[in-house]
PLY file of the C-alpha trace (Angstrom):
ply
format ascii 1.0
element vertex 259
property float x
property float y
property float z
element edge 258
property int vertex1
property int vertex2
end_header
17.11 -46.57 88.66
19.72 -44.97 91.32
16.83 -43.63 93.40
14.86 -46.99 92.98
18.47 -48.71 94.54
18.34 -46.18 96.86
14.67 -46.91 97.99
14.81 -50.14 98.01
17.95 -50.24 100.37
16.17 -47.98 102.83
12.99 -50.13 102.71
15.49 -53.24 103.50
17.09 -51.41 106.26
13.54 -50.45 107.89
12.38 -54.36 107.59
15.58 -55.40 109.61
15.58 -52.54 111.81
11.65 -53.36 112.69
12.03 -57.05 113.09
15.19 -56.83 115.62
13.65 -54.13 117.61
10.45 -56.72 118.20
12.78 -59.55 118.80
15.13 -57.73 121.11
12.32 -56.56 123.10
10.46 -59.66 123.04
13.98 -62.29 123.70
16.17 -60.05 124.43
20.25 -59.84 122.63
21.29 -62.93 123.78
17.68 -64.55 123.06
17.83 -63.17 119.44
19.67 -64.23 116.13
20.72 -62.65 112.56
18.81 -66.01 111.23
15.76 -64.50 113.48
16.08 -61.32 112.11
15.98 -62.89 109.07
13.28 -64.89 108.93
10.73 -62.08 110.70
12.02 -59.44 108.08
11.99 -61.99 105.80
15.26 -60.85 104.49
17.92 -63.20 103.93
20.66 -63.20 106.75
23.17 -61.77 104.32
21.05 -58.49 103.98
21.50 -57.68 107.62
25.19 -58.09 107.31
25.21 -56.52 104.43
23.55 -53.28 106.19
24.62 -53.79 109.83
27.71 -55.48 109.51
26.99 -57.64 112.91
24.28 -57.92 115.41
25.59 -55.71 117.23
25.82 -53.20 114.94
21.76 -53.82 114.50
21.30 -53.61 118.45
23.11 -50.04 117.99
20.84 -48.98 115.01
17.60 -50.24 117.17
19.11 -47.86 119.93
19.78 -44.55 118.18
16.49 -45.28 115.98
14.75 -45.19 119.47
16.29 -42.12 120.49
15.66 -40.36 117.11
11.85 -40.22 118.49
12.56 -38.59 121.66
13.34 -34.91 120.90
10.05 -34.52 118.95
7.80 -36.01 121.84
9.76 -34.06 123.95
8.96 -30.84 121.72
5.50 -31.78 122.24
5.31 -30.39 125.83
7.15 -26.94 125.19
3.88 -24.94 125.36
4.74 -22.32 127.84
1.25 -21.62 128.63
0.83 -24.72 130.04
2.41 -24.89 133.84
5.84 -27.34 133.59
4.98 -29.57 136.38
1.60 -30.58 134.44
4.18 -30.85 131.47
6.44 -32.94 133.08
3.48 -35.58 134.21
2.02 -35.80 131.08
5.23 -36.02 129.69
5.92 -39.23 132.30
3.12 -40.95 130.79
3.71 -40.86 126.76
6.87 -42.06 127.72
5.60 -44.57 130.35
2.93 -45.23 127.00
5.98 -46.26 124.80
7.56 -48.35 127.21
4.72 -50.21 126.97
3.87 -50.48 123.19
6.77 -48.77 121.05
8.96 -51.82 119.81
12.10 -49.35 119.28
11.47 -48.00 122.57
11.31 -51.42 124.43
13.89 -52.86 122.67
16.30 -49.86 123.24
15.71 -49.70 127.16
15.65 -53.63 126.84
19.55 -53.54 125.36
20.72 -50.89 127.26
19.70 -53.64 130.58
22.12 -55.93 128.91
24.45 -53.75 127.79
26.97 -55.85 129.49
26.43 -58.40 126.95
26.40 -56.71 124.08
30.40 -55.77 122.40
29.73 -52.00 121.37
28.58 -48.98 123.16
25.14 -47.47 123.48
24.28 -44.39 124.17
23.28 -42.90 127.17
19.19 -43.32 127.00
18.79 -40.85 130.14
20.75 -37.76 129.14
18.37 -36.53 127.06
15.49 -37.11 129.35
17.54 -35.33 132.57
17.96 -32.50 130.61
14.10 -32.19 129.87
13.30 -32.63 133.01
15.98 -30.12 134.51
14.72 -27.20 132.00
10.66 -28.25 133.13
11.64 -27.86 136.73
13.63 -24.59 136.25
10.62 -23.56 134.45
8.36 -24.54 137.44
11.11 -23.01 139.90
11.13 -19.19 137.97
7.14 -19.79 137.75
6.86 -19.98 141.42
5.61 -23.63 141.35
8.45 -25.54 142.88
9.08 -26.24 146.38
12.03 -23.74 147.15
13.87 -27.38 149.06
13.99 -28.49 145.51
16.95 -28.26 142.88
16.00 -28.71 139.63
19.55 -30.51 137.94
19.54 -33.18 140.95
16.02 -33.29 141.30
15.99 -34.58 137.67
18.53 -37.04 137.98
16.42 -38.79 140.66
13.36 -38.30 139.20
14.77 -39.86 135.31
16.38 -42.70 137.73
13.86 -43.69 139.82
10.95 -43.15 136.92
12.90 -45.90 134.87
13.36 -48.28 137.85
9.67 -47.80 138.96
8.64 -48.54 135.49
10.83 -51.98 134.70
10.05 -53.10 138.02
6.64 -52.68 137.47
6.23 -54.18 134.13
8.42 -57.56 135.53
6.01 -58.05 138.49
2.70 -56.95 136.94
2.66 -56.34 133.23
2.95 -53.53 130.70
-1.18 -52.93 131.13
-0.48 -52.03 134.87
1.85 -49.14 134.38
-0.30 -46.36 133.64
-2.05 -47.15 136.97
0.67 -47.57 138.56
2.56 -44.05 137.28
-0.69 -42.47 138.72
-0.05 -43.93 142.31
3.69 -42.87 141.63
2.93 -39.17 141.31
0.63 -39.07 144.28
3.47 -39.74 146.22
6.21 -37.69 143.88
4.19 -34.24 143.86
3.99 -33.21 146.95
7.39 -33.48 147.25
8.08 -31.10 144.11
5.34 -28.99 144.77
5.46 -25.34 146.34
2.12 -25.24 148.78
-0.94 -24.49 146.89
-2.02 -20.77 146.65
-5.46 -19.81 145.26
-5.93 -18.26 142.10
-3.02 -20.68 141.00
-4.55 -21.95 137.48
-3.50 -25.02 135.65
-4.91 -26.76 132.38
-3.96 -29.48 130.01
-2.67 -29.08 126.64
-4.66 -31.23 123.74
-4.02 -34.55 122.88
-1.47 -35.48 120.44
-3.87 -37.55 118.96
-6.93 -34.79 118.54
-8.82 -36.78 120.69
-11.33 -35.76 123.89
-8.90 -34.73 126.77
-8.12 -36.64 129.19
-9.86 -37.78 132.83
-7.75 -35.78 135.52
-6.92 -36.68 138.75
-6.54 -34.42 141.80
-3.39 -34.76 143.97
-3.82 -35.26 146.58
-7.17 -36.72 147.02
-9.68 -39.20 145.87
-9.73 -40.21 142.09
-12.55 -38.47 140.08
-13.02 -37.45 136.65
-13.43 -33.34 136.40
-13.78 -31.59 133.27
-10.60 -29.09 131.75
-10.46 -25.84 133.76
-10.79 -22.96 132.06
-8.47 -20.57 131.38
-7.71 -18.70 134.61
-9.49 -21.14 137.36
-8.38 -21.63 139.87
-6.32 -24.67 141.19
-4.78 -25.76 144.33
-2.62 -28.20 142.28
-1.05 -30.12 139.81
-3.56 -32.84 138.14
-2.80 -36.50 137.01
-4.61 -37.49 133.42
-5.73 -40.79 133.61
-5.23 -42.75 130.34
-7.08 -45.49 128.72
-5.37 -48.84 130.12
-2.13 -50.21 127.63
-2.94 -53.19 126.02
-0.61 -56.43 127.33
1.35 -57.52 124.65
2.75 -61.02 124.15
6.02 -61.80 126.09
8.68 -64.51 125.06
12.15 -65.07 127.36
14.03 -68.05 125.32
17.49 -67.78 124.73
19.49 -68.34 121.80
22.50 -69.18 121.19
0 1
1 2
2 3
3 4
4 5
5 6
6 7
7 8
8 9
9 10
10 11
11 12
12 13
13 14
14 15
15 16
16 17
17 18
18 19
19 20
20 21
21 22
22 23
23 24
24 25
25 26
26 27
27 28
28 29
29 30
30 31
31 32
32 33
33 34
34 35
35 36
36 37
37 38
38 39
39 40
40 41
41 42
42 43
43 44
44 45
45 46
46 47
47 48
48 49
49 50
50 51
51 52
52 53
53 54
54 55
55 56
56 57
57 58
58 59
59 60
60 61
61 62
62 63
63 64
64 65
65 66
66 67
67 68
68 69
69 70
70 71
71 72
72 73
73 74
74 75
75 76
76 77
77 78
78 79
79 80
80 81
81 82
82 83
83 84
84 85
85 86
86 87
87 88
88 89
89 90
90 91
91 92
92 93
93 94
94 95
95 96
96 97
97 98
98 99
99 100
100 101
101 102
102 103
103 104
104 105
105 106
106 107
107 108
108 109
109 110
110 111
111 112
112 113
113 114
114 115
115 116
116 117
117 118
118 119
119 120
120 121
121 122
122 123
123 124
124 125
125 126
126 127
127 128
128 129
129 130
130 131
131 132
132 133
133 134
134 135
135 136
136 137
137 138
138 139
139 140
140 141
141 142
142 143
143 144
144 145
145 146
146 147
147 148
148 149
149 150
150 151
151 152
152 153
153 154
154 155
155 156
156 157
157 158
158 159
159 160
160 161
161 162
162 163
163 164
164 165
165 166
166 167
167 168
168 169
169 170
170 171
171 172
172 173
173 174
174 175
175 176
176 177
177 178
178 179
179 180
180 181
181 182
182 183
183 184
184 185
185 186
186 187
187 188
188 189
189 190
190 191
191 192
192 193
193 194
194 195
195 196
196 197
197 198
198 199
199 200
200 201
201 202
202 203
203 204
204 205
205 206
206 207
207 208
208 209
209 210
210 211
211 212
212 213
213 214
214 215
215 216
216 217
217 218
218 219
219 220
220 221
221 222
222 223
223 224
224 225
225 226
226 227
227 228
228 229
229 230
230 231
231 232
232 233
233 234
234 235
235 236
236 237
237 238
238 239
239 240
240 241
241 242
242 243
243 244
244 245
245 246
246 247
247 248
248 249
249 250
250 251
251 252
252 253
253 254
254 255
255 256
256 257
257 258
């Protein structure tokens, strides 16, 4: 009986969290009420207050739940056999896809943007990413792949902030389906300033996709977009390549405000 009650409590918390994430992502914090969360989850409003105490409490839980998935995402790009700048680019596409598709990630980003309207402090969403990018840039420097003038820590701070600002503005102006295409443009501009001048014999390979599907198409920087096959180990490459993922489907948006 005790185990059954715990399982039910976990299921209730999860359904409330999922409902809140969808609503916060679509309507924002001010536009979402406890009654909205109750109606979407199929639970009573009393359940919200029992498990999370307040709307602020469930907002904080949504942000923390989103953050809990990020270390695993970063860990998938720890393969030292793949050049670190290649891993950095691939990781950015995963993050961009999560910002476009995953309700917890989308809700966390929107709640952070609206943090001044929330009466509890939210954790910094950029610390983990800045640390991960700093590590990748430091590895690139050790491997002779990073331009001599680039310092890993300051460059990581700039890249992370520019990346999230770029994603936010691109979605606001063009919608989430434009994000992956525009991200290729962003890397076309950004990568040359990070890279050490290319030398013959430098190799590059992409890790296998996380979903087990076929390898992504690649785009060489700089140069015109064209699909090429994955290079074999030891093949000469002039520069880092950009994946060209499939388009991200457009989501339904909402902007109504609720008191």
